[in-house]
N, C-alpha and C positions, 0 to 999 in steps of 0.2 A: 651808225649799227653795233660798233663793241660797247657804247654804252647801254644802251636796250640789253642789252646780253648780261650785262653784269648789275642789271634792276632787279630787287627780290620778287618784286608784282612781275615781273616777265618771267621768270625764271620760274613761279609759282604757278604761273597759268600754263607754262610747257609740263610741270609736273603732272596740272590735273588732267590734260588732255591724255599724257601718256598713262595715267590713273583706269580712264575710261578703256582705251585701247586694249589696257592688261582687263579688261573682264572677260573677254574671248579669251584669255590664256586661261583663269582659272575654270573658265567653262572646260576648257578640254582637257584639262587636268584632272576634274571631278569625275569627268567619262572615261577617265584612264584608268582611276581610285574606284569607282563604280563596277568597272569592267574585270579587274583584279579581284575584286571580292565577289562578285556574282559567277564568276569561274570559279572561286576558291570557295564557295556554297557550294555549286553543283557536285564536284568532287570530292567535298569532304561527305555530300551525303551521299552519292552514292557509293561510298568507303562505309559509312556507315548502315548501308541497306547489306552491303553484302557481307558485314559480321551479321548483323541480323540472322541475315540467312542462314551463315555458318552456325551460329547459336542456334537456330532452330533446328538446323539438322543434327550436329552434334549433342545435343540435350536429347531428339529422339533417339538416339542410340543407345546415351547414356542409360534412358529409364527401362528401354528396353532390357538394357542388363540387370535394371535394378529388380524386373521382372524375372528374371531367370535367379538372380542369386535370392528371390523371397520363394523359386518353386524349388529350390535345391535345400533352404532351412526348413519346407515343411517337407521336404522329401522322410519318409518314415525308415527307411532301410539310412538313410546319411543318420536321422535321430536315433537309432539304436547302436548302430557303431560308435557315437558319441558319446552313447551312456554308458558304454562297458566299464567294467570295474577291474577286469580279468584278461588277460590275453586271449587273441582271439582263438578264435573254435572254428571247427569245422563248418558249421552251421553260418559262423560271422564272415566266412572267404564268400561264402554264398550270396550274404546281405554288400560284400563291397560288390561282387561283379553286378548284381541288380543296379548297383548306384550307380558303376560304369556304364551299363547302358543307359541309363537314363542321363547321363553325362553327357556319351556320344550322343544323343537324341539335339541336347541342348547346343550342341556344339556344332552339327548341320543344320538345326533349324536359324543359326545365324551369322552370317557370312563373317560378320567382321572380329568373330572369337577366335581363335588360334588354338588355344586348349582351355581346360577349367583344372584346376589343381584346388583337391580337398584334403584341409591341417587337419588331424583329428590330435587333439592335445592329451588324450588319456593314455594315448598307443606311440606316441610317438610316432604318427603313418602321415605320409602324401601318396593317396590315388588318385589317376586320371583316368579320362575317358579310355583309356587303353594299360593302364601299366600304373602297378603298387608298388612304393621306395616305403624300406625300413627305413627305419632312427639312421643306420649306419648309410644310408642313400642321401641322407639329408643336405648334408654339410655340399656335393658334388651338384643334386640339384639346387640349391640357391645359388650357387656360385656361377650354373651355366644358365640358368633360365632367369634369374632374378638378379643376376649380377650385388647380392649381396652376401656378404659371411653368417657362416652358423649363427655366431652371434647375435648379429646384427637379425636377423629372422627370428630367432625366438625374442627378442626384445618385442617384435611388433605384434607377433601373434598371442603374448602374455595382454596388451593393452585391454583395457573397456573401449567397449566402443569404439574400436578402430573401425573407420572408413576411409580409406583414401585411395586417391586415381594419383597414382605414381606413374614417375616418367624415368624410365632408370639407364642408364649409360655406362659401356663398358669400350677399352679399346681393345683391339683383335690384335693380333700376333702382326699383322701386314700392317698394323701404325693407322689403322680406318678405326672409326668408331661406332658403335652398335647401339641402337634403341631401342626398350621394352617397354612398352605401354602396357601395364598391369592394373586392373581394378581390385583394392582388396579389401574384404571385409568378416569382422569378427562372427561368429555364429555362438548360438547360446541355444539350452535348454529352458530349464523351468527356472534358475537362475540369474541376474542378470550380474552377480556379483564379478563373476569372471566369467570370461571365456571359453567353448567346451571345443572350437574348432574355428578353422577359418577358410575361405573360400577365395581363391587367388584365379580373376580368369584374365587371360593371357591375349591381348589383341594384336589384330595385322597392322603393324604402323606404315608396308604400305600402301593401304587404301587413306589410312589420315594422310598421308602426305600426297596421294590423288585428289583428296577433294580439298586440301587447302591450296595446292597447283591450281586448280579449276578454276577457286575463287577469288585470286590474286588480280587485284586490278591489273598491274603491269606488272613486265619483268625485274622494274630496278624498286618493284617494293617488298616486304615482308610479311607474313601473318603467323603472327608466334600463340602457340597455347601454356600457359605459364600457370600452375600450381600453388597450392598452400605455403610449398617449401622451399618455391620458385625452381622449381625442377620445371625444365623446356622442352616443347616439342615445335619446329619450326622445317620450311619447307626449303630454306638455301642453308647457306655452310655458316651459318654464327656460332660463333663457338660460346660465348657468353652472354646473359642478361644484361643489357645495362643498367645499371643502379637505379634509374630512373621506372623502371619497369619492375622492380619490388612489389611483390604480389600485396604487402599491406598498402602499402603505399598508394599502387592501383587504385585501392577501395578507397582512399582518400580526395582522389583528385576528381577533373573532372572528366566526363567521358570523351572529349577532345580536347587534346592540349598540343604544347608543341615543346619541341628539344634538338639537339642534336642524335645522328645519326651517323655511323661512318664518316663523318667529318660535315655533314649535309647537314642544311636545317630540314625537319624533318616534322609532320603532323600526324600525330597517334592518338588513335582513336582505342577504344575498347569498352568489350562489356560483361560484365560478372554472370556465370552460368548459374540456372536457376536450379539446377538439382547437383552439380560437383564444386567441390571449393576450385574451382575454375575462370581465369580470366584469358579472354577473344584480343588478341590486340593485333593491330593492322596498324605499320607503317608504311606510308607513301612519302618520298620526297618531296618539299616544296616544288624542287625546280621543275616537275613536270607539271605541275598546273599554270608554273607561270611563262614557257617555252609556250603556252596556247595563245600567250597575248603577247607578245613578241613583237607580230604587223599588225597590233592595234598602236604598242608604245610608238614603231617610229614612225608613222602616220602624224602625229597627237605633237612628236617633236617636230617634224617640216610644220605643221600646223601655227605652232608656237611661233616659231622663227620667224615665221611671213607676215602674223602676228605686232611683234617686239618690230619689225625696219618698217612697217607702211604707217604703224603708230607714231613711232617718233618720227617720221618727218613729215605728217600731217599736224601732230602737235606743234612742232617749231613752227610752218608758218601763219596756222590758226591764231598762236599768241602773239608773233609780229604785226600782223593785223590788229588785233583789239587792242592793243598795246598804247601806240599814238595818240589815241585824244585824251588817253587819260594822263599822258606825258603833260600834254599842253595845259590843264585845268591844274595841274599841279603849281606848271610854273603862273599862273595867276594868280592862285593862292598865294607867295612867296611873293610878288608883285607887291599885292592889294592889302596882306598885314604886316610889312616888311622882316618877316623871318627866315631866317639862315634853313637850310636843305639840312636834314638830318638824315647822314647814310644812313643809319642802321634801321630807318623802318620803310616800308614799301610808299608806292606813292597815295594808295588806298587812306592806310593807316595814317599819314601825316595829316593829311586832308582831315581826316576824320578829326583827329586830336586836337589840331587849329580851331575849328569850331566848338567842341567841346572843351577847351582850356577857358574859351572866351565867356560859355555859359558855368564853368563850374567857379569860376572867379564870381561871376555877380550875384550867384546864389549863395558863395560861402560869408559872402559882405552880409546877404539879409539874414543869412542864419547867426551868423554873430549878435550884429545889431538884438533881434528877439531873444538870443539866451544871455546874454547879457543882461536887459531889460530882466528879463522872467528872472536874473537869479538875484540883481539886485531889489525888486520888490520882496522875494522871498526872504534876504538878508532882514529887510526892514522889518517883514512880520514878526519872524522869528526872534527879533530884538524886545517888539512891544511884548511877546509871550513871556519875557523875562526882567520886564520892566526897565529895558536900556533905552528909553527913551531920551530925548534934549526940550527943549522949551518949547510949549505953545504951539509958536510960530514957526518953528522947524518943524514938528510933526506935523501943523496944517498944510505944509510947502509939500511935506513927502506921498502924503495922501492925494494930494493933485499932481502932483509927478507920475504917480503909480495908480493913475486911475482907481483909488480905493476910495470910498462912499460909505461914511458910517452915518447910517439917516438917525439912528436910538441912540439914547443915552444907559443901556441895560447891555450887558456881554455876558453869553455862554462858551466855554470853551469843550469842544470835544475831542479825544484822540482814539482812534481805530489801530487794534492788532489785527495783522494777519495771524491764523492759525491756520498752521504746514502740520500737524504733528506725524506726518505719510510723507512727507516730500512730494509732493503731487506737484507743487508748482515751479519748486527749485529743486531738482532730482538730481542728486550728487553733488551740487555746488553751490551753497549759499549764497554768494559772492557774484553771483552771476548777474551782472547790473542791469543788463540788457530786461533780462525776464522780470527782476524788479522794477526798473521803471515804466513797463508796461502794467504788471499791477497795479503802480503807483498812478500812475495817469489814470488805469483805470476807476478807481478808486475817488481819483479827484473829481471825475466828469460825473460819475454819480450822485456825488452826496451836494457837490455843490449845487447843479442842476436839481435835482428834488429842494437842498432847502433856501435857494433864491426863487422858487415862487414864490414864497410870503416873507422872508426875508433877507437878509445879505450875509454871503458866509464866503471865507476866504480858509485855501487849503496850504500849510503851514507843513515843507518837511523840515524839521530840526531836533540833533539827536536824535537820529535811527528810529523818531516817529513821524505821524502823520498826524497832524493836531489841526482841527475846523475852526476857525473864530466866527463866529454867528453873532449876529448885532438883530437886534427888535427893530422891527418893522418902528416907520415915526407912527403913533397913535396917541389922541388928545387923554386917554385914560388907558394908563398901562398894569395889566395884570400879570404878578411876577411869576405865582405860579401858574398860569394861566400857560404864558411862553413859557417857563419849561417842559411843560407836559407836551406842549405842540411842537417844541424842538427834539422831545425824547421818541415822540409818533414819527416824526419826518425818519429819524436816524435809527427805527427803526425799521422801519418801509427803504432803507438803504441797506441795509443788514442783507433783508429777504432779498431783496433785487438782486445784491452781488452773488448773494449761495446759489438763486434758482435759475439766472440765466449767465451768469459767468464763471459758476463753480469755485467762487471765492468765501471764503469763511472768514468774517470779519468779526470783532468784538469793539463796542465803542460805549467809552467811558464818559460820562456825562459830569461836569463840574455844577456847582451850585451858580446863581444870579448876580451878574456882581456889575456895581456902578462906575462908567467913566470908563476911560481909556487904562488908566493904572489899576484896574479890579481885573484884567486879563492877566496879570500877572499871577494871582493868589486863585483864578480862576486854575489856570495851567498848572498851577502846583497842585492844587484839589485831583486833576486828572492821573497826574503821576502818582499820586496817594494812593488812586483804586487802582493802578495797573503794579502797584507794588503788592497791594490785598489780593489782587488775583492769584501772583504769586505763589504767593503763603499758602492759600487758604485750595487754593483751585477751582476757585468758584467757575463752576460753565455756563452760566447766564451771559448769554450775547451782549447784551445791554446793563450795566452798571450806573447807578448814582451815585452820589459822594454823599447824597441826607440819608441811604438807606444803610453806608457804613460807616457814619458818622457818628460812632455809642464810645462812650465810658472804656476803657481799657483796664482790667483792674485783673493783675496777677495773684491768682487765690493760690495761693500754696498749702494751705489749711485742708488736711483730711485727704492729699492726692495719693498719700502714701501709709495711712490711716493702718497703724500697728491691727487693728482689732480686725481690718478688714485681710490684710495681709495673711493674720494665724489664722482665720475661717480660711481663707483661699486653702491655703499649706494642709491644715485639718478634711477639708473636701477632699484632697486628691490620695491623701493617704489613706481615706477611707474609701477608695474608689469611687466616689459622688461627682461622676464629670461634671455632669450637667449640672449639679450646683457650681461648680467649680467656675464652668464658663458663663453663669451668669454673673459672678463677681466678676469675674474679667470684664467682662460688656459695660459692665455699669464703672469701673478703673478708667475704663477706654475711654466713655463719654465726657469724664473730666476731665483727662490729659489731652484730648484732641480736641480742649474748648477753640472755636473758632474767633476767639475773643484775645486769645494767644499771636499775636502776630510775628512770632519768631518760629520759624520751621527748625532753627539748631534746637532752638530748646524744646521743642516737642517731641524730636527725633533724640536727645538724654532722655527726656521723661521714659518714652518708650522704652529704652534700653535699659533703664531700672526695671521696668516695667520685665520684659525677657528674662534677666539675672533674675527679680522674682520664682519666677517660672521654671529654673531650671536647677534652680536650689531647692525648689519643692516639689521636685521628682527626685532630686538623690545626686551627689557626687558620682559624676559619669568617669570613670576611669577604665573599665574594662575595652579590649580593641574592637567587640561589635557594636557599641555604644560610642567609640571614638569614629567608626566610616558613619554612624547614623548621623552625628553633628556636620563630620563633613561635607554629608553630600546636602545636607539643610542648608549650610552656608548661611547662618541668622544676619551676619555682620554685613554683608555685601546685603542682601535681600531690606535693610533698611536702611544704609549710606547711599541706593540707587533710587533710593523712594525721591520724588522731587513734590509731590502733595500731601496733604491731610487723609485724603483717600486713600492713596497709595498705599502710606504708613498703616492705616485702617486695614486696609485689604491683606498687606504682609502680616502683620502682626496677628491678624487672625489665623492665616495660614499656617503660622510658625506653631502657633497653640496646639492648633489640632493635628498636624503632624506630629508633635512632641507626646502627644494626649494617647495618641494611637501607636506610640511604640511603647510609651511605658504600656500601656494595657497588652501588646503585644509581648511584650520582657516578663509582664507577672503573672498572666491567663496560658502564657506559650501556647495561646491561637495563632492561627494564620493570619494577618494583616486583610483591611476590606479592599487594600492596592493589588494585592497578588490576584483575587478575582479577577480585579479589573484591567489587569494582564492576561492572563486568561480570553475575559471575553474579549477585547482588543485583538488580540490575534486569532479571535476564530472569526471574528468579521473584516479582518485584514489582509488571510494567511494569501489572498491570491493575487494579491499585490509583490511586482517584484521587485521594490525596492523597501520592501519592510524589514527593517533592522532595529538593531535593539537603541539606537540614539531615537528612531521615530518614535518608541513604544516611549522610551524617556521623556521627549518631549510632551507627549500628550498624558504622561502619569503625574510629572512634577519631578522626578526623583533624580540623582545623578546615574552617571550608565554605570560606573564604575558599583553604588551600593546598590542600585537595578540587578546588576548581573550577581553580585555577590551573594544577596537576600532573598534572590529568588532559588537559586539553586538549594541557599541551605531552607526554606521552606518547603519546595514542592521535590526536592530532591533530584532535581535534572535542569542541565544547564539549559538556560534561555534557547539558545537557538540550535540546542536537540531538540526542545521542545517544536518550537517552529517548525522544522523536519516531521516531526511525529505526526503532527497536523495536515501535513501538505500530503504525505505518504499517507494516511487514514482516506483522504479524499481520493486521491491516486486510486487507490486499492476498489474502491467503488465505481470510481470513473471504470476504471479497465474493465468492469463485467460486463459492458456496455459496449456496444458496437461504434468505438471513437479513438482515431487513431492517438498514437502514442505525443506524438506533437501536439496534438490540440492538448490533450491531457495534461503536457506541462504547462503551457500557459496558461490553462485554466487554476490549478492549483497554485503560482504565482513565482515558479520555473523560468528563465530566460530563451532553452530551448530543452529538445529531447534530450539533449547528452548530461544537462545540468540534471532531468529526473531520474536517471538512468544511474549515473556516479550515486547520488545520493539512493535509490532504491537499494544499489549492489550494497551500498556500506552499512543500512539500518535494518534491509530486510534480508542479505546474503545470498540475494538472485537477481534477476533482471527483471523488468517491467513485463516484458514477453513472456519470461518462462511463468511469472507468475499466471500474466493472460492464458497459456495455455491451461495449466493444472487447473483455473480455475474453470477453463471452459469445458475441459476432460471430466470433471466432475459432474457437468450439467448435458453433458454428450454433445456437446456442440463445438466447433476450431472457428475462431475466427480471429487471424492476426494479421493486423493493420499498423506496418510501420509508420 
């Protein structure tokens, strides 16, 4: 029994059964978590609905106050009083009495209003529905009614467009705190430059308190009103607003979030008023809704304990019953194979490894024999290619041993090169041996399969190349040219099949026909010459025959730098005849880049000489702008990085065109063509949020530093500033339509509406919303979509 308990298999079975028994535990935990989430969601939802109700009620009351202020603004007596330029006369006293009567009506019509105060800037007078106070009484009124000093009050009434919902607090003599709720707004006559008066509406704080208490979800919660000055009004005894209830921070946070309040985890929900700068905030401790799930939690704990105890007992006895047959089978394997028991493995793994070892041993022996034979055969064929063969008798014995049959007397050698310019076959690591072997095996199967239909062919891997030794079929009459043409046709089929079916791009190089085994060496040498020719010239043909490139190579240096041609070229540039200069340059390039010159280094030297001639013809470069242009052009690195003849020609053409364009700009002081190309590129790509100077420089072909400096020199505006200008002009057009600012930002290339607002304020001086309002006011309609 003790031995069974120590067994890994036995323990793993016990653990498996326990895991199965653990599923009910997971289900119970899931039910508990979902219960907590559901109750929390319902409490939060109720809290949100309460705030919505509070917002609806208070915003409605504030809208009534706005109507009252509008009526006061339109009151003719108050307008005449604000327009007085001299001290009150008897008729003005009568106007004040009439205005007081109107104020009394406003106070009586709205139960939330305690009193209405009207301050006249020209007379420094305050009057209410019942009293009139002169300038010497204002200081006392401000201190008693508004909890403000005289200087503070005067600063407020002198502000432009002043409109605030103020929650003012003051300590009384008995140590209690008094709270005043007032709504203050500036009054204007004809000019909006300076206010002519101020209306102050004092509200009944008790009614606000009763309303908030009626809407509280629980006695442990709190509802708070916070204005833009972080002045607050609440139903409780809260002494200060927590930092996370800062008005500006609330504007940036989610509607519901979590934090600490009075040392407890608390759910905070807030809504913004649609009428005033006020945030309605509700605070409810998390323990309130967690207490509702305590009963469910206790039931789940009992359920989990029962599952764990019963599951553990059942797992032990089930594992014990199933383990005995496996232990007996293990002992049989130990006795049959004579192996010692490995205490680190369980019984199933021990039996599996025992049989797997036998199979692997047999397979390894077979693989080693096959690989050794294939490697020896490849070495023998490689020696044939390089001419390292022994006596005739030895060669015949090797051919027979490796099952190589040459029935004809004539041979052709073909070599294959894999074209992988974009790194698709061997991405990231050219030395991936597994990938290389797969490609080589595929090419070998195709080439040998197609060629062996008519001739004998054997693929060899040597010196990093794939070479195919092709032996002619045994015929009575041998046609040398026909044999070579037939081989080329089959190789072309091989190349096309690899490209279309396997997506492997191959180039094939075919030697001439040679007689006997000793001719294989010469044929292989010819394929190496073809490969070197392709690397130098940049030949794009997929099948190259040796007889097509076997020409007399002559280095003809005469006339390459003919003094007459050079002098004529310089004269054309000095005379501004760039078309004639280009024709002379093309003629010289044709002779320099002659494909019969098989040295790429020699060609580069000649081209450097040609570039030097072009630079000398333009003139000595000394000024800073010229040096910046040459640095951006970088002709030296462009030419050194050229790999083929065609690359060299393209770079020479590009350098010449850029230098000629620059010289033309410098001589004629004209805006270059690439500036127009930059403008066109920005015009068609401004809506892309990844548009940058780097992407523009890549498209135009100029360096980033030169492009930035030169563009500002020609256009008198920075490149980034011009991009913003194009985007904002398009945004202005879209702001005239019924489209939200977020969608406009995405359509003109900004990541979000914040980026558009920052750019709009920086370049236009106002926000997009203000601009949209101004345009809408001109047309008589107002659509403000955030």
